[in-house]
C-alpha positions as CSV (number, residue, x, y, z in Angstrom):
1,M,77.1,-25.3,-43.2
2,Y,75.3,-25.6,-39.9
3,K,71.5,-26.1,-39.4
4,I,69.1,-23.6,-37.9
5,S,67.9,-26.5,-35.7
6,D,71.5,-26.5,-34.2
7,L,71.6,-22.7,-33.8
8,I,68.3,-22.5,-31.8
9,P,69.5,-24.7,-28.8
10,K,72.8,-22.8,-28.9
11,Y,70.9,-19.5,-28.5
12,K,68.8,-21.0,-25.7
13,I,72.0,-22.0,-23.8
14,L,73.5,-18.5,-24.5
15,N,70.4,-16.9,-23.1
16,E,70.4,-19.1,-20.0
17,T,74.1,-18.3,-19.6
18,Y,73.4,-14.5,-19.8
19,T,70.6,-14.9,-17.2
20,K,72.9,-16.8,-14.8
21,I,75.6,-14.2,-15.1
22,I,73.1,-11.4,-14.4
23,Q,71.8,-13.2,-11.3
24,N,75.2,-14.0,-9.9
25,Q,76.8,-10.7,-11.0
26,K,79.8,-12.8,-12.0
27,L,81.3,-14.3,-15.1
28,D,82.9,-17.7,-14.9
29,F,85.6,-18.8,-17.4
30,K,83.5,-21.7,-18.6
31,D,80.7,-19.2,-19.5
32,Q,83.2,-16.8,-21.1
33,R,84.4,-19.7,-23.2
34,Y,80.9,-20.6,-24.4
35,I,80.1,-16.9,-25.2
36,Y,83.3,-16.5,-27.2
37,D,82.9,-19.8,-29.0
38,F,79.3,-18.9,-29.9
39,H,80.5,-15.8,-31.7
40,E,83.4,-17.7,-33.4
41,Q,81.1,-20.5,-34.6
42,F,78.3,-18.3,-36.1
43,K,79.9,-15.0,-37.0
44,D,79.8,-15.7,-40.8
45,L,76.7,-13.8,-41.9
46,Q,77.0,-15.1,-45.5
47,L,76.8,-18.7,-44.1
48,F,73.8,-17.7,-42.0
49,E,72.0,-16.3,-45.1
50,S,72.8,-19.4,-47.1
51,T,71.5,-21.6,-44.3
52,I,68.2,-19.7,-44.3
53,I,67.8,-19.9,-48.1
54,E,68.5,-23.6,-48.0
55,L,66.0,-24.0,-45.1
56,I,63.3,-22.2,-47.1
57,K,63.9,-24.4,-50.1
58,S,63.8,-27.7,-48.2
59,L,61.1,-27.4,-45.5
60,E,57.4,-27.5,-45.5
61,K,55.7,-24.2,-44.7
62,E,54.5,-25.2,-41.2
63,K,57.9,-26.6,-40.1
64,L,59.6,-23.6,-41.6
65,E,57.4,-21.2,-39.7
66,L,58.0,-23.1,-36.4
67,L,61.7,-23.1,-36.7
68,L,62.0,-19.4,-37.7
69,R,59.5,-18.4,-35.1
70,N,61.6,-20.2,-32.4
71,L,64.8,-18.6,-33.7
72,N,63.2,-15.2,-33.8
73,E,62.0,-15.5,-30.2
74,E,65.4,-16.7,-28.9
75,I,67.1,-13.8,-30.8
76,N,64.8,-11.2,-29.3
77,T,65.3,-12.6,-25.9
78,N,69.1,-12.4,-26.3
79,I,68.8,-8.8,-27.5
80,S,66.7,-7.9,-24.5
81,L,69.0,-9.5,-22.0
82,Y,72.0,-7.6,-23.5
83,N,70.2,-4.2,-23.8
84,E,68.9,-4.3,-20.2
85,N,72.4,-5.1,-18.9
86,K,74.7,-3.5,-21.5
87,S,76.8,-1.6,-19.0
88,F,77.4,-4.6,-16.8
89,F,78.2,-6.9,-19.6
90,D,80.6,-4.5,-21.4
91,N,82.5,-3.7,-18.3
92,I,83.2,-7.2,-16.9
93,N,86.8,-7.4,-15.7
94,L,88.1,-10.2,-18.0
95,N,91.6,-9.9,-16.4
96,E,90.2,-11.2,-13.2
97,V,88.1,-14.0,-14.9
98,C,91.2,-15.2,-16.9
99,K,93.5,-14.8,-14.0
100,R,91.3,-17.1,-11.8
101,H,91.3,-19.7,-14.6
102,Y,95.1,-19.5,-15.2
103,N,95.8,-20.0,-11.5
104,S,93.1,-22.7,-11.0
105,K,95.7,-25.5,-10.7
106,D,98.4,-23.7,-8.7
107,D,97.5,-25.4,-5.4
108,I,97.5,-29.0,-6.9
109,I,100.7,-28.3,-8.8
110,T,102.4,-27.1,-5.6
111,F,101.2,-30.2,-3.7
112,Q,102.4,-32.5,-6.5
113,A,105.8,-30.8,-6.6
114,A,106.2,-31.6,-2.9
115,I,105.3,-35.2,-3.5
116,H,107.6,-35.4,-6.5
117,K,110.5,-34.0,-4.4
118,E,109.9,-36.4,-1.6
119,A,109.8,-39.4,-4.0
120,Y,113.0,-38.2,-5.7
121,E,114.8,-37.9,-2.3
122,N,113.7,-41.4,-1.4
123,H,115.0,-42.6,-4.7
124,L,118.4,-41.0,-4.1
125,K,118.6,-42.6,-0.7
126,T,117.9,-46.1,-2.0
127,E,120.3,-45.6,-4.9
128,K,123.1,-44.7,-2.4
129,T,122.2,-47.7,-0.2
130,L,122.4,-50.0,-3.2
131,R,125.8,-48.7,-4.1
132,E,127.1,-49.2,-0.6
133,A,125.4,-52.5,0.2
134,K,127.3,-55.7,0.9
135,D,126.8,-58.6,-1.4
136,E,124.4,-60.4,1.0
137,D,122.3,-57.2,1.2
138,K,122.2,-56.3,-2.5
139,A,119.0,-58.3,-3.3
140,N,117.0,-56.4,-0.7
141,S,118.6,-53.1,-1.6
142,L,117.9,-53.6,-5.3
143,S,114.2,-54.4,-4.5
144,A,113.9,-51.2,-2.5
145,Y,115.7,-49.2,-5.2
146,N,113.4,-50.4,-7.9
147,H,110.3,-49.7,-5.8
148,F,111.3,-46.1,-5.0
149,R,112.6,-45.4,-8.5
150,E,109.3,-46.6,-10.0
151,K,107.4,-44.3,-7.5
152,W,109.7,-41.4,-8.3
153,E,109.0,-41.9,-12.1
154,L,105.3,-42.0,-11.4
155,E,105.2,-38.8,-9.3
156,K,107.5,-37.0,-11.7
157,N,105.3,-37.8,-14.7
158,K,102.2,-36.5,-12.7
159,H,104.1,-33.3,-11.9
160,F,105.2,-32.8,-15.5
161,E,101.6,-33.4,-16.8
162,L,100.3,-30.8,-14.4
163,L,103.0,-28.3,-15.6
164,E,101.9,-29.1,-19.2
165,S,98.3,-28.4,-18.3
166,K,99.4,-25.1,-16.9
167,K,100.8,-24.2,-20.3
168,E,97.4,-25.2,-21.8
169,L,95.7,-22.9,-19.3
170,E,98.0,-20.1,-20.5
171,K,96.9,-20.7,-24.1
172,E,93.2,-20.8,-23.2
173,T,93.6,-17.6,-21.1
174,Y,95.1,-15.8,-24.1
175,K,92.6,-17.1,-26.6
176,Y,89.5,-16.2,-24.5
177,H,90.7,-12.9,-23.2
178,T,88.1,-10.9,-25.3
179,N,84.8,-9.5,-24.2
180,T,82.4,-10.6,-27.0
181,F,79.1,-9.5,-25.4
182,E,78.8,-6.5,-27.7
183,L,80.1,-8.5,-30.7
184,N,77.4,-11.1,-30.1
185,N,74.8,-8.4,-29.8
186,K,75.8,-7.0,-33.2
187,L,75.8,-10.4,-34.7
188,T,72.3,-11.1,-33.3
189,N,70.9,-7.9,-34.7
190,S,72.5,-8.8,-38.0
191,F,70.7,-12.1,-37.9
192,L,67.5,-10.4,-37.2
193,N,67.9,-7.9,-40.1
194,L,68.8,-10.7,-42.5
195,L,65.7,-12.7,-41.4
196,A,63.6,-9.6,-42.0
197,T,64.6,-9.6,-45.7
198,F,62.8,-12.9,-46.3
199,V,59.0,-12.9,-46.7
200,I,58.2,-16.2,-45.1
201,S,54.5,-16.0,-44.4
202,D,51.7,-13.7,-43.2
203,N,51.7,-15.8,-40.0
204,I,55.3,-15.1,-38.9
205,S,56.5,-11.6,-38.1
206,I,60.3,-11.2,-38.0
207,H,61.4,-7.8,-36.7
208,P,63.8,-6.2,-34.3
209,L,62.5,-6.1,-30.8
210,Q,61.3,-2.7,-29.8
211,E,61.2,-1.3,-26.2
212,T,57.3,-1.6,-26.2
213,D,57.4,-5.2,-27.4
214,R,58.5,-6.4,-23.9
215,F,55.8,-6.4,-21.3
216,F,58.2,-7.0,-18.3
217,D,61.9,-6.6,-17.9
218,L,64.3,-9.2,-16.5
219,G,64.3,-7.7,-13.0
220,F,60.5,-7.9,-12.5
221,S,60.3,-11.3,-14.2
222,Y,62.8,-12.8,-11.8
223,K,60.9,-11.4,-8.8
224,F,57.7,-12.7,-10.2
225,W,59.2,-16.1,-10.9
226,K,60.9,-16.4,-7.5
227,E,57.6,-15.6,-5.6
228,T,55.4,-18.0,-7.7
229,N,57.4,-20.7,-9.4
230,D,56.7,-24.2,-8.1
231,I,54.1,-22.6,-5.8
232,Y,51.2,-21.5,-8.0
233,F,52.8,-22.4,-11.4
234,E,54.5,-25.6,-12.4
235,K,58.3,-25.5,-12.0
236,I,60.2,-24.0,-15.0
237,S,63.4,-22.1,-15.3
238,D,63.5,-18.3,-14.8
239,T,64.4,-17.8,-18.5
240,E,61.4,-19.9,-19.6
241,F,59.2,-17.9,-17.2
242,Y,60.5,-14.6,-18.7
243,N,59.7,-15.8,-22.1
244,N,56.2,-16.9,-21.1
245,I,55.1,-13.8,-19.3
246,N,56.4,-11.8,-22.3
247,L,54.5,-14.1,-24.6
248,L,57.7,-15.3,-26.2
249,N,59.0,-18.8,-27.0
250,T,55.8,-20.6,-25.9
251,S,55.7,-23.1,-28.8
252,S,57.3,-25.9,-26.8
253,K,55.0,-27.8,-24.5
254,N,57.9,-28.5,-22.2
255,T,58.5,-24.8,-21.5
256,K,55.0,-23.5,-21.3
257,L,53.8,-21.9,-18.1
258,R,51.2,-24.1,-16.4
259,I,49.1,-23.6,-13.3
260,K,49.6,-26.0,-10.4
261,R,46.6,-28.0,-9.2
262,N,44.0,-26.1,-7.2
263,C,45.7,-22.8,-8.0
264,R,43.6,-21.5,-10.9
265,T,41.7,-18.9,-8.8
266,K,44.8,-17.6,-7.2
267,V,46.5,-17.3,-10.5
268,A,43.5,-15.4,-11.9
269,Y,43.9,-13.0,-9.0
270,I,47.6,-12.6,-9.7
271,I,47.0,-11.9,-13.4
272,K,44.3,-9.3,-12.5
273,Q,46.5,-7.5,-10.0
274,I,49.5,-7.4,-12.3
275,N,47.3,-6.2,-15.2
276,K,45.8,-3.5,-13.1
277,H,49.3,-2.1,-12.4
278,M,50.7,-2.4,-15.9
279,K,51.7,0.7,-17.8
280,H,52.2,-1.0,-21.2
281,I,49.9,0.3,-24.0
282,E,49.0,-3.3,-24.9
283,K,48.1,-4.4,-21.3
284,E,44.7,-5.7,-22.3
285,Y,46.2,-7.7,-25.2
286,W,48.7,-9.2,-22.7
287,K,45.9,-10.2,-20.3
288,E,43.9,-11.8,-23.1
289,E,46.9,-13.8,-24.4
290,I,48.3,-14.9,-21.0
291,C,44.8,-16.1,-20.0
292,K,44.5,-18.1,-23.2
293,Q,47.9,-19.6,-22.5
294,L,47.0,-20.5,-18.9
295,D,43.4,-21.5,-19.9
296,I,41.8,-19.2,-17.3
297,E,39.7,-17.1,-19.7
298,K,36.5,-18.1,-17.9
299,T,37.9,-17.6,-14.5
300,I,39.4,-14.2,-15.3
301,K,36.1,-12.9,-16.7
302,K,34.5,-13.2,-13.3
303,R,34.1,-10.0,-11.4
304,P,37.0,-9.4,-9.0
305,S,34.6,-9.7,-6.1
306,N,33.9,-13.2,-7.2
307,I,37.5,-14.1,-7.2
308,K,39.0,-12.4,-4.2
309,P,36.6,-13.7,-1.6
310,S,37.5,-17.3,-2.5
311,I,41.0,-16.7,-1.4
312,D,40.5,-13.8,1.0
313,G,38.5,-15.4,3.8
314,G,40.5,-14.0,6.7
315,K,42.7,-17.0,7.0
316,K,46.4,-16.5,7.7
317,D,47.6,-18.3,4.6
318,D,45.1,-16.3,2.4
319,Q,46.4,-13.0,3.8
320,E,50.0,-14.2,3.3
321,F,49.1,-14.9,-0.3
322,I,47.6,-11.4,-0.8
323,D,50.6,-9.8,0.9
324,K,53.0,-11.8,-1.4
325,I,51.2,-10.6,-4.5
326,Q,51.3,-7.1,-3.1
327,T,55.1,-7.3,-2.9
328,I,55.2,-8.3,-6.6
329,T,53.0,-5.4,-7.7
330,D,54.9,-3.0,-5.4
331,Y,58.1,-4.1,-7.0
332,Y,56.7,-3.5,-10.4
333,N,55.6,0.0,-9.4
334,L,59.1,0.7,-8.0
335,L,60.7,-0.3,-11.3
336,Q,58.3,1.9,-13.2
337,Y,59.1,4.8,-10.9
338,Q,62.9,4.3,-11.3
339,H,62.6,3.7,-15.1
340,P,59.5,5.6,-16.3
């Protein structure tokens, strides 16, 4: 039986892997192996249910709530990532992915084969020289023969080890030649449904993620992150940023969104502008919660005229800031137009 505390970081890595694949529009074999192994490791739903029951029996209420809340958030993030990119994930060409992996050592094998051949030819030459050597030359010939025979054995073994590794690549290619994105999504939804059968506490809500639960999709989140990360906000990963602006997975202090020094007013302006363009029915709730998270409740309550002049003083850098935020809200509006 595994522990939920083991599953949560595995889900976090899985979500980071999904995000990387989306951004690169490419699946590496290493990532394919992790995604496949994730499903193989956790596909037993009965084991998952037993693990949750054991967890409920053994943990204090607060620790239990924290663990299950974190798991719920990672699960919902995973479902979002898949649902938003379902067509891309389900149609990845695994033939190409596995072919690249299978052929990954071909160049070095070819190179080693040439070295092996040269060493063998030198060995044959010294063997012939030894046979034909006169008595007075046999000692030197034997020394040369032993040297080149030893080198030939060394290069031969290297070559054969590479050929054996090629066989292992073939086994790996065969094993991991299955697209498990959809299978993982079904598994994740099953986890969520099982969690929903347990009444843990009034303070923790476990339910499948609905379309309206997400405030921003991955595309907008990435644009927002790219334009503001390590500039107005402290540096965090794009996945952590996505979770924060969607009010998900913010229990860990290490992954919380934080404002950089001397950027509170600018961040307040950013939040106001984004909130003004939001179409979500809970936009005011989002503004209230994100301001609490960022500790800018007092700043955001100022009239817009009291915020904007402090950054919009006609200076070039101020105008560049306003233009940058405009590109973010314009991008949001474009997405809303494309996906109403």
